[in-house]
C-alpha positions in Angstrom: 7.3 2.6 -1.8 4.3 0.5 -2.9 0.7 0.9 -2.1 0.6 -2.2 0.1 0.0 -1.7 3.8 2.6 -2.5 6.5 0.1 -2.1 9.3 -0.7 -4.9 11.6 -4.4 -4.4 11.5 -5.1 -5.2 7.9 -8.7 -6.1 6.8 -9.2 -9.8 6.7 -10.1 -9.7 3.0 -6.9 -8.0 2.3 -5.0 -10.5 4.4 -6.6 -13.3 2.4 -5.7 -11.6 -0.9 -2.1 -11.2 0.2 -2.0 -14.9 1.3 -3.4 -16.1 -2.1 -1.0 -14.0 -4.0 2.0 -15.1 -1.9 1.1 -18.7 -2.2 0.6 -18.4 -6.0 3.9 -16.7 -6.3 5.8 -19.4 -4.4 4.0 -22.0 -6.6 5.1 -20.2 -9.8 8.7 -19.9 -8.5 8.8 -23.7 -8.5 8.2 -23.7 -12.3 10.1 -20.7 -13.6 12.3 -17.7 -12.8 11.0 -14.4 -11.5 11.6 -12.5 -14.7 9.5 -15.1 -16.6 6.5 -14.7 -14.2 3.8 -12.2 -15.1 1.3 -10.4 -12.9 -1.4 -12.0 -15.0 0.0 -15.5 -14.1 0.2 -14.6 -10.4 -3.4 -13.4 -10.4 -4.7 -16.4 -12.3 -3.0 -18.8 -10.0 -4.2 -16.9 -7.0 -7.7 -16.5 -8.5 -7.4 -12.7 -7.8 -8.4 -10.0 -10.2 -5.5 -8.0 -11.7 -7.3 -4.8 -10.7 -7.2 -6.0 -7.1 -3.5 -6.7 -7.5 -2.9 -3.2 -8.7 -4.9 -1.8 -5.8 -2.1 -3.1 -3.5 1.0 -3.2 -5.6 2.5 -0.9 -8.3 4.0 -3.7 -10.2 5.7 -7.1 -10.0 8.9 -5.6 -8.4 6.8 -3.9 -5.7 5.1 -7.2 -5.0 8.6 -8.9 -4.7 9.6 -6.2 -2.1 6.4 -6.9 -0.1 7.0 -10.7 -0.3 10.7 -10.4 0.9 9.8 -7.9 3.7 7.3 -10.4 4.9 10.1 -12.9 5.3 12.2 -10.2 7.0 9.5 -9.7 9.7 9.8 -13.4 10.4 13.6 -13.0 11.0 13.0 -10.0 13.3 10.5 -11.9 15.3 13.0 -14.7 15.8 15.8 -12.3 16.8 14.7 -10.7 20.0 16.5 -7.7 21.2 17.0 -7.7 25.0 17.6 -4.0 25.3 21.1 -4.4 26.7 23.3 -1.9 24.7 26.3 -4.3 24.5 25.3 -8.0 24.8 21.8 -7.3 23.5 22.9 -5.8 20.2 25.4 -8.6 19.6 22.8 -11.3 20.4 20.3 -9.5 18.2 22.6 -9.3 15.2 23.7 -12.9 15.7 20.0 -13.9 15.8 19.1 -12.1 12.6 22.2 -13.5 10.8 21.4 -17.0 11.8 17.8 -16.7 10.5 19.0 -15.2 7.2 21.4 -18.1 6.7 18.7 -20.7 7.5 16.3 -18.9 5.1 18.8 -18.9 2.3 19.5 -22.6 2.7 15.9 -23.6 3.0 14.6 -21.5 0.2 17.5 -21.7 -2.2 15.3 -23.0 -5.1 13.1 -19.9 -4.8 15.9 -17.4 -4.4 17.6 -18.8 -7.5 14.3 -18.4 -9.4 14.1 -14.8 -8.2 17.7 -13.9 -9.1 17.8 -16.0 -12.3 20.8 -17.8 -10.7 23.1 -14.9 -11.4 26.0 -15.3 -8.9 26.4 -12.4 -6.5 23.0 -10.8 -7.4 20.7 -12.1 -4.7 18.3 -9.1 -4.8 16.4 -10.5 -1.7 19.5 -9.8 0.3 19.7 -6.2 -0.9 16.1 -5.6 -0.1 16.5 -7.1 3.4 19.8 -5.3 3.9 18.2 -1.9 3.4 15.6 -2.5 6.1 18.2 -4.1 8.4 20.4 -0.9 8.1 17.5 1.3 9.2 16.6 -1.0 12.1 20.2 -1.2 13.4 20.7 2.6 13.0 17.7 3.2 15.3 19.1 0.8 17.9 22.6 2.3 17.7 21.2 5.8 18.0 19.5 4.9 21.2 22.7 3.6 22.9 25.4 5.8 21.3 25.8 7.8 24.5 25.5 4.8 26.9 28.5 4.4 29.3 30.6 1.5 28.2 29.2 1.4 24.6 31.9 2.7 22.3 30.9 3.5 18.7 33.8 4.9 16.5 31.5 6.3 13.9 28.0 7.7 13.5 25.2 5.1 14.1 24.1 5.3 10.4 27.7 4.7 9.1 28.3 1.9 11.7 25.0 0.2 10.7 25.8 0.5 6.9 29.4 -0.9 7.5 28.3 -3.8 9.7 25.3 -4.9 7.5 27.3 -4.4 4.3 30.1 -6.6 5.5 27.9 -9.3 6.8 25.8 -9.4 3.7 28.9 -9.6 1.5 30.0 -12.6 3.6 26.5 -14.1 3.4 26.5 -13.6 -0.4 29.9 -15.4 -0.7 28.5 -18.3 1.4 25.4 -18.6 -0.8 27.2 -18.4 -4.1 29.6 -21.1 -2.9 26.8 -23.5 -2.3 26.1 -22.8 1.4 29.1 -24.9 2.4 29.4 -25.3 6.2 26.8 -25.0 8.8 24.9 -21.8 9.7 26.6 -21.9 13.1 30.1 -22.1 11.6 29.4 -19.2 9.4 28.0 -17.1 12.2 31.1 -17.9 14.3 33.4 -17.0 11.4 31.7 -13.6 10.9 31.8 -12.9 14.6 35.5 -13.7 14.7 36.2 -11.5 11.7 34.2 -8.6 13.3 36.0 -9.0 16.7 39.4 -9.1 14.9 38.6 -5.8 13.2 37.9 -3.9 16.4 
């Protein structure tokens, strides 16, 4: 875990620093792959001292995790969980999946720059998936004893299985050029999940 803060109430100067670094990073990704970008280049483009960078991040990888988790928070804000243990969980998962697909299509240039265009890698998906498993496990643990909500495995295993399967399908969609609409992909994954029950 990095030194950067996940708290909502971050000092305005720190918020400004994060924004400058994030904007500089996106700008650099338009020009070269992630493995070619240095901390020095990010700091110079952002006009932020390297010592300031290292006050918040251990290294470039830690910075990447922070950057992707920021995008993840956007997904979670879009995917509201109603609290209903049956329809609410399905709607929540569908909402997140839809946002992930939209993000991958919209930011394909940047994701390719991060992964070095290595098919099947998509490290942003792995980073996002880890957090998604934790989030889903918490939700499933809350409703595992709810009448009418059947879960054939532990919440942690069920979350790992669901997210792992979905992310494998998403990776396939991405590597194959994001063919088909996000809505069609969501419908296909839901049909596969329902068929497996």
